[in-house]
C-alpha positions as CSV (number, residue, x, y, z in Angstrom):
1,M,-46.8,-22.4,-99.4
2,S,-47.9,-23.5,-103.3
3,A,-47.2,-19.4,-104.3
4,I,-43.6,-20.0,-103.2
5,R,-43.4,-23.3,-105.4
6,T,-45.0,-21.2,-108.1
7,G,-42.2,-18.5,-107.8
8,I,-39.7,-20.6,-107.6
9,G,-40.7,-22.2,-110.9
10,K,-40.9,-19.2,-112.5
11,L,-37.3,-18.6,-111.5
12,W,-36.2,-22.1,-112.8
13,H,-38.0,-21.6,-115.9
14,E,-36.1,-18.4,-116.6
15,L,-33.2,-19.7,-116.0
16,V,-33.3,-22.5,-118.4
17,R,-35.5,-21.6,-120.8
18,P,-34.0,-21.1,-124.4
19,R,-32.9,-18.1,-125.7
20,G,-33.4,-16.7,-128.9
21,H,-34.2,-17.9,-132.1
22,V,-33.5,-22.0,-132.3
23,R,-31.6,-21.3,-135.3
24,H,-28.7,-18.7,-134.1
25,R,-25.7,-19.8,-134.4
26,F,-25.0,-19.0,-130.6
27,Y,-27.9,-22.3,-129.5
28,R,-27.9,-25.3,-131.1
29,G,-30.9,-26.4,-132.1
30,G,-33.0,-28.8,-129.5
31,R,-30.8,-28.0,-126.4
32,R,-32.0,-25.8,-123.1
33,S,-29.2,-23.1,-122.2
34,E,-27.1,-23.9,-119.1
35,S,-25.6,-20.8,-118.4
36,G,-29.1,-19.9,-116.2
37,I,-28.1,-22.8,-113.8
38,A,-24.1,-21.6,-113.5
39,L,-25.1,-18.3,-112.3
40,L,-27.9,-19.5,-109.6
41,M,-25.1,-22.2,-108.7
42,V,-22.3,-19.0,-108.3
43,I,-25.2,-17.2,-106.5
44,S,-26.3,-19.9,-104.1
45,S,-22.0,-20.0,-103.1
46,I,-21.3,-16.7,-102.5
47,L,-24.7,-17.1,-100.3
48,L,-23.7,-19.7,-98.7
49,L,-20.4,-18.4,-97.7
50,T,-21.0,-15.5,-96.8
51,V,-23.5,-16.9,-94.4
52,L,-20.5,-19.2,-93.0
53,V,-18.5,-15.7,-92.6
54,T,-20.7,-14.0,-90.7
55,E,-21.3,-16.8,-88.6
56,I,-17.3,-17.4,-88.1
57,A,-16.9,-13.8,-87.4
58,R,-20.3,-14.4,-84.6
59,G,-18.8,-17.1,-82.8
60,A,-15.8,-15.4,-82.3
61,L,-17.2,-12.3,-81.5
62,I,-19.1,-14.6,-78.5
63,R,-16.3,-16.4,-77.1
64,V,-14.1,-13.0,-76.8
65,Q,-17.0,-11.4,-75.1
66,L,-16.8,-14.9,-72.8
67,A,-13.8,-14.6,-72.7
68,A,-13.6,-11.3,-71.9
69,Q,-16.5,-11.6,-69.2
70,Q,-15.2,-14.7,-67.2
71,R,-12.1,-12.7,-67.0
72,D,-13.7,-9.8,-65.3
73,D,-15.9,-12.2,-63.3
74,V,-12.1,-14.2,-62.0
75,K,-10.9,-10.1,-61.3
76,A,-13.9,-9.6,-59.5
77,E,-13.8,-12.8,-57.3
78,Q,-10.6,-11.6,-56.6
79,L,-11.2,-8.0,-55.3
80,A,-14.0,-9.6,-52.9
81,Y,-11.5,-11.8,-51.7
82,G,-9.0,-9.0,-51.6
83,G,-11.9,-6.6,-49.5
84,A,-12.4,-9.2,-46.6
85,A,-9.0,-10.1,-46.4
86,F,-8.6,-6.6,-45.9
87,H,-10.9,-6.3,-43.0
88,R,-10.1,-9.6,-41.9
89,L,-6.0,-8.3,-41.4
90,I,-7.9,-5.6,-39.7
91,L,-9.6,-7.9,-37.1
92,I,-6.1,-9.9,-36.6
93,A,-4.6,-6.2,-35.9
94,S,-7.1,-4.9,-33.3
95,K,-7.1,-8.3,-30.9
96,A,-3.3,-8.5,-30.8
97,I,-3.0,-4.5,-30.6
98,G,-6.0,-4.6,-27.8
99,R,-3.6,-7.1,-26.1
100,N,-1.1,-4.6,-25.7
101,E,-1.7,-2.4,-22.0
102,M,-0.3,0.5,-23.2
103,F,-3.1,0.5,-25.9
104,A,-5.4,-0.6,-23.8
105,M,-4.8,2.3,-21.2
106,I,-4.8,5.3,-24.0
107,A,-7.7,3.7,-26.3
108,P,-10.1,4.6,-24.0
109,M,-9.9,8.3,-24.2
110,F,-10.9,8.0,-27.7
111,G,-14.3,6.8,-26.7
112,T,-13.2,2.9,-27.5
113,N,-11.2,0.0,-26.2
114,A,-7.8,-1.0,-27.9
115,Q,-9.9,-4.7,-29.0
116,E,-12.4,-2.9,-30.7
117,L,-10.1,-0.5,-33.2
118,W,-11.9,-2.1,-35.8
119,Q,-14.9,0.4,-35.4
120,A,-12.1,2.9,-36.4
121,L,-13.1,1.2,-40.0
122,P,-16.4,-0.4,-39.6
123,Y,-16.3,-0.1,-43.9
124,L,-14.2,0.4,-47.2
125,D,-15.0,1.5,-50.2
126,T,-12.2,2.1,-53.0
127,R,-14.6,3.9,-54.9
128,M,-14.8,6.6,-52.8
129,M,-11.2,6.3,-52.0
130,R,-10.8,7.1,-55.2
131,L,-13.3,10.0,-55.4
132,I,-11.4,11.2,-52.8
133,F,-7.7,10.8,-54.1
134,V,-8.8,12.8,-57.9
135,N,-10.2,15.6,-55.8
136,D,-6.9,16.3,-53.7
137,G,-8.9,15.0,-50.1
138,D,-11.7,17.8,-51.1
139,V,-14.9,15.9,-51.3
140,D,-18.6,17.3,-50.6
141,G,-22.0,16.5,-51.3
142,G,-22.6,17.8,-54.7
143,D,-19.2,15.7,-55.9
144,I,-20.6,12.3,-55.1
145,A,-24.1,13.7,-56.2
146,D,-22.3,14.3,-59.5
147,V,-20.6,11.0,-59.2
148,K,-24.1,9.2,-58.3
149,T,-26.0,11.2,-61.9
150,A,-23.0,10.3,-64.1
151,G,-23.2,6.8,-62.7
152,G,-19.7,6.6,-61.6
153,L,-16.3,8.0,-62.1
154,T,-14.6,9.3,-65.7
155,D,-12.6,6.9,-67.6
156,E,-10.1,10.1,-66.2
157,Q,-11.5,10.0,-63.4
158,V,-10.5,6.7,-62.9
159,A,-7.0,6.5,-64.4
160,E,-6.0,9.5,-62.3
161,S,-7.1,7.3,-59.2
162,R,-4.2,4.8,-60.7
163,E,-1.5,7.0,-61.3
164,Q,1.5,5.8,-59.6
165,T,2.6,8.1,-56.4
166,S,5.6,7.4,-55.7
167,M,8.6,5.7,-58.1
168,L,9.7,3.4,-54.9
169,K,5.6,1.9,-54.0
170,R,2.9,1.1,-56.5
171,N,0.0,3.0,-55.8
172,F,-2.5,1.1,-53.5
173,L,-5.8,1.8,-56.0
174,D,-3.8,0.9,-59.6
175,F,-6.1,-2.2,-59.8
176,D,-9.6,-2.9,-62.3
177,G,-13.0,-2.6,-60.8
178,D,-14.1,-1.6,-57.6
179,F,-14.5,-3.2,-54.4
180,R,-16.3,-2.5,-51.1
181,S,-16.4,-4.3,-47.8
182,D,-17.7,-4.2,-44.1
183,V,-17.4,-5.6,-40.5
184,V,-19.6,-5.9,-37.7
185,D,-19.4,-8.1,-34.7
186,E,-22.5,-10.2,-33.7
187,E,-22.5,-9.8,-30.3
188,R,-24.0,-7.2,-31.0
189,R,-27.7,-9.3,-31.6
190,I,-29.5,-11.7,-29.9
191,N,-27.8,-15.4,-29.8
192,V,-31.1,-17.8,-31.0
193,S,-28.9,-20.8,-30.3
194,K,-28.9,-20.7,-26.7
195,L,-32.6,-21.2,-26.5
196,T,-32.0,-24.6,-25.2
197,A,-34.6,-25.2,-22.9
198,T,-37.2,-28.0,-23.1
199,N,-39.1,-26.9,-21.3
200,L,-41.4,-22.8,-20.9
201,G,-40.5,-22.6,-17.6
202,D,-36.8,-23.0,-17.8
203,L,-37.1,-22.0,-21.9
204,L,-38.4,-18.3,-20.5
205,Q,-36.1,-17.4,-17.5
206,L,-32.8,-17.4,-20.2
207,P,-31.6,-14.2,-20.7
208,Q,-31.8,-14.5,-24.5
209,A,-35.9,-15.3,-24.8
210,Q,-35.7,-12.5,-21.5
211,E,-34.8,-10.0,-24.1
212,I,-36.5,-11.0,-26.7
213,L,-39.7,-11.1,-25.3
214,A,-38.8,-7.7,-23.9
215,M,-38.5,-6.6,-27.4
216,F,-42.1,-7.6,-28.3
217,Q,-43.3,-5.4,-25.1
218,T,-42.3,-1.9,-27.3
219,E,-46.2,-0.6,-27.5
220,A,-45.7,-1.0,-31.3
221,S,-45.1,-4.2,-30.8
222,V,-47.7,-5.2,-28.6
223,Q,-50.5,-3.3,-30.8
224,Y,-48.7,-5.8,-34.1
225,L,-48.6,-9.0,-32.3
226,N,-52.6,-7.9,-31.1
227,R,-53.1,-7.1,-34.3
228,N,-52.2,-10.4,-35.9
229,N,-53.3,-12.9,-33.1
230,L,-49.3,-13.5,-32.2
231,V,-48.4,-14.3,-28.7
232,R,-44.7,-13.6,-28.2
233,E,-44.1,-16.3,-25.6
234,E,-45.2,-18.8,-28.6
235,L,-42.2,-17.0,-30.8
236,V,-39.7,-17.7,-28.5
237,G,-40.9,-21.6,-27.7
238,N,-40.7,-22.0,-31.4
239,L,-37.1,-21.0,-31.7
240,A,-36.4,-23.2,-29.2
241,D,-38.7,-26.1,-31.1
242,W,-36.9,-25.8,-34.1
243,V,-33.8,-26.8,-32.9
244,D,-34.5,-29.8,-29.7
245,P,-34.5,-32.9,-30.5
246,D,-37.7,-34.0,-29.7
247,D,-41.3,-33.3,-31.4
248,L,-43.3,-31.8,-28.5
249,R,-43.5,-28.5,-28.6
250,I,-42.7,-26.0,-25.8
251,Y,-45.7,-23.5,-25.9
252,G,-49.3,-25.3,-25.7
253,G,-47.9,-28.7,-26.4
254,G,-48.8,-30.6,-29.7
255,S,-47.0,-32.0,-32.0
256,E,-44.3,-29.4,-33.9
257,D,-44.4,-30.5,-37.4
258,Q,-48.4,-30.0,-37.3
259,L,-47.2,-25.7,-37.9
260,Y,-45.4,-26.9,-40.4
261,S,-47.5,-29.5,-42.1
262,R,-50.4,-27.4,-43.2
263,L,-48.0,-25.2,-45.2
264,E,-48.8,-24.7,-49.2
265,Y,-45.0,-26.8,-49.4
266,P,-45.1,-28.6,-46.0
267,Y,-41.9,-29.6,-44.4
268,H,-40.5,-30.6,-41.7
269,V,-38.9,-29.2,-37.9
270,K,-35.1,-29.2,-38.4
271,N,-34.5,-30.5,-35.0
272,A,-31.0,-29.5,-35.3
273,P,-29.0,-26.4,-34.8
274,F,-29.5,-23.6,-37.3
275,D,-26.8,-23.0,-40.3
276,T,-27.1,-19.8,-41.0
277,R,-29.1,-16.7,-39.3
278,E,-31.3,-17.0,-42.4
279,E,-32.8,-20.5,-41.4
280,I,-34.7,-18.6,-38.6
281,R,-37.0,-17.5,-41.6
282,L,-38.6,-20.7,-41.8
283,V,-39.6,-20.8,-38.3
284,D,-43.5,-20.9,-38.0
285,G,-44.3,-17.0,-36.7
286,W,-40.9,-15.4,-37.9
287,H,-41.5,-15.6,-41.7
288,L,-43.9,-12.8,-41.2
289,D,-42.5,-9.4,-42.4
290,G,-43.3,-7.3,-39.8
291,V,-41.7,-9.9,-37.0
292,W,-38.9,-10.0,-38.7
293,E,-38.7,-6.3,-39.2
294,R,-39.5,-5.7,-35.6
295,V,-37.0,-8.1,-34.0
296,G,-36.0,-11.0,-36.3
297,Q,-32.9,-8.3,-37.9
298,S,-32.1,-8.0,-34.1
299,L,-31.0,-11.9,-34.1
300,T,-27.9,-14.0,-34.6
301,I,-26.5,-17.9,-34.5
302,Y,-23.1,-16.3,-34.0
303,G,-21.0,-15.6,-31.0
304,S,-20.8,-15.9,-27.1
305,G,-24.7,-15.4,-26.2
306,K,-23.4,-12.0,-24.1
307,I,-24.8,-8.5,-26.0
308,N,-22.2,-6.2,-26.3
309,V,-22.8,-3.2,-24.7
310,N,-20.8,-0.7,-26.6
311,T,-21.8,-1.6,-30.1
312,A,-25.4,-2.7,-30.0
313,N,-28.4,-1.4,-31.7
314,K,-31.0,0.9,-29.8
315,A,-33.5,-1.5,-30.0
316,V,-31.9,-4.1,-28.7
317,L,-30.0,-1.6,-25.5
318,T,-34.0,-1.0,-25.1
319,G,-35.3,-4.5,-24.9
320,L,-31.8,-5.3,-22.7
321,L,-32.5,-2.6,-20.6
322,M,-36.8,-3.4,-19.8
323,A,-35.5,-7.4,-20.0
324,Y,-33.4,-6.4,-17.0
325,Y,-35.8,-3.3,-15.3
326,Q,-36.1,-3.5,-11.6
327,G,-39.9,-3.4,-10.9
328,V,-42.6,-2.3,-13.3
329,V,-41.7,-1.2,-16.8
330,N,-42.6,0.5,-20.5
331,E,-40.4,1.8,-23.2
332,N,-41.2,5.1,-22.0
333,A,-38.8,4.6,-18.5
334,V,-35.6,3.6,-20.1
335,M,-35.9,5.5,-23.7
336,P,-33.9,8.4,-22.1
337,T,-30.8,6.2,-20.6
338,V,-30.6,4.1,-24.3
339,D,-30.7,7.4,-26.1
340,E,-28.6,9.0,-23.5
341,I,-26.1,5.5,-24.0
342,V,-26.5,5.7,-28.0
343,K,-25.1,10.0,-27.6
344,L,-22.1,9.3,-25.9
345,R,-20.9,5.7,-26.4
346,G,-17.8,6.1,-28.5
347,Q,-16.9,9.9,-28.4
348,P,-13.7,11.0,-26.5
349,T,-13.5,10.7,-22.8
350,E,-12.3,14.0,-23.0
351,D,-15.3,15.4,-25.0
352,G,-17.7,13.7,-22.0
353,G,-17.6,10.4,-24.0
354,L,-18.1,6.4,-22.6
355,Y,-17.0,3.6,-22.9
356,F,-17.7,0.7,-21.2
357,A,-14.8,-1.1,-20.2
358,S,-17.0,-4.4,-18.7
359,A,-20.8,-5.5,-17.3
360,E,-19.7,-4.4,-13.7
361,H,-18.8,-0.9,-15.8
362,F,-22.2,-0.9,-17.2
363,F,-24.3,-1.9,-14.0
364,D,-23.0,0.7,-12.4
365,S,-23.3,3.5,-15.0
366,V,-26.5,3.0,-15.8
367,T,-28.0,2.2,-12.4
368,T,-26.1,5.1,-10.6
369,G,-26.4,8.3,-13.1
370,R,-22.8,8.6,-13.7
371,Y,-21.9,10.0,-16.6
372,L,-24.4,12.0,-17.4
373,I,-26.7,8.9,-17.9
374,P,-30.3,8.7,-16.1
375,A,-29.9,6.8,-13.5
376,I,-32.2,3.4,-14.0
377,P,-33.0,0.9,-11.6
378,L,-32.0,-2.7,-12.7
379,K,-31.4,-6.8,-11.6
380,P,-28.0,-7.5,-10.7
381,E,-28.3,-10.3,-13.5
382,I,-27.8,-8.3,-16.5
383,K,-24.0,-8.4,-15.5
384,N,-24.1,-11.9,-16.6
385,A,-26.1,-10.8,-20.0
386,V,-23.7,-8.3,-21.0
387,T,-20.1,-7.7,-22.4
388,S,-17.8,-4.8,-22.9
389,Q,-16.1,-6.9,-26.5
390,S,-17.1,-8.6,-29.6
391,N,-15.1,-11.6,-30.6
392,T,-17.4,-13.0,-33.9
393,F,-17.9,-10.4,-36.3
394,R,-19.3,-11.1,-40.1
395,I,-17.6,-9.9,-42.9
396,G,-19.2,-8.9,-46.2
397,S,-17.4,-7.7,-49.8
398,V,-18.8,-7.1,-52.8
399,G,-16.0,-7.0,-56.1
400,E,-16.9,-5.5,-58.9
401,V,-15.3,-5.1,-63.3
402,G,-17.6,-4.3,-65.6
403,N,-20.9,-6.2,-65.8
404,A,-19.4,-8.7,-63.3
405,R,-20.6,-8.7,-59.6
406,V,-18.9,-11.0,-56.9
407,E,-20.2,-11.1,-53.4
408,L,-18.4,-12.7,-50.1
409,N,-20.2,-13.0,-47.1
410,M,-18.4,-15.1,-44.0
411,V,-18.6,-14.8,-40.4
412,M,-15.4,-15.3,-38.1
413,D,-14.8,-16.3,-34.7
414,F,-11.7,-14.7,-33.1
415,T,-12.2,-16.5,-29.4
416,D,-9.3,-18.8,-29.0
417,D,-7.9,-17.8,-33.2
418,A,-5.6,-15.0,-33.0
419,T,-5.5,-15.5,-36.7
420,G,-10.1,-15.9,-36.9
421,K,-11.9,-19.2,-37.0
422,V,-14.5,-19.6,-40.2
423,L,-17.5,-20.5,-39.2
424,F,-19.7,-19.4,-42.4
425,W,-18.7,-18.7,-45.4
426,K,-21.2,-17.4,-48.8
427,I,-19.8,-16.4,-52.3
428,R,-22.1,-15.9,-55.5
């Protein structure tokens, strides 16, 4: 600091010191020159103006960038809405067409129910559509790999994909950015909101409880439970405790809150219905990744409570057949049947495919050995636990423009509403 002051002092002295001989005609004897102060003021003024102009330009640039980002955020949000609206329209049309008797007769020939035509377009990605468009429909693995390597389509390809295709209408892809959306039915999962019993005996008789218990009965799941000292009945009981109004544990007794009061960040049992599917992970035991990966991903809080055997994945089908197997069962007893169902399901009937038209049809198909499905003995009660169509759907949509990204998730119920009742909505 002293060195700086010394340097400033020397500079000041140099600027204001008298110059030349004091008797020189350009100097007044005994007075110090002020030309150095004027020079210093000019330099300071120029420096100040430079800083001021730079800050103004920088501020203007920042405001322009912020405005551009806000513009892209709005566009991305609207694209996300557009993707969700597109699949909502598909669902509305699918349900409307499904009520047409002619389409209802034709649809099984193509391996589907007329009300399940949404499965023909389960997702939409405008980036892929642009790639197909610019390649005239001829796209192979190499084209996709090139796009991934380049980090997306080139500006020229995007411009080409937006070109007007007709004088009468605008190109569908003529917009900034891209969106991708998808739809899945919630009836493919097990609805834990139906676990409403207040004692263990009644709880374990519920179809949803039996299905969850059966999913934990596979060899890999049993080994995981034993290794981590977990009891499958307790895991199911904890789900019921989370929503029931009392504080008494169904499995083992005691206070429900005691499971959560010992945590590093304790919280209380909700004692109210689930609000989101992710809330299941707050329940004791279900916070474990191993439990969630094996069974938790197959759970939902929406739907009628019946499993759609036309859309349920392999793990859920395995648990379903094991839960209602007539006699002693292990996964090896039902796997050939499950594999064949997954293989035939969705294929056109003329090619040997199979679509389950009803719960009764599913029961007959699996127990009689028709349609090339290995027959297994099942309890008739399974007919009350399954369905052949879905009414509750989860739509996900992501809009992207530049660096802006908006994600939209919604759940819609078409049970009593032809246009779909919104059960859940989240945007981020």
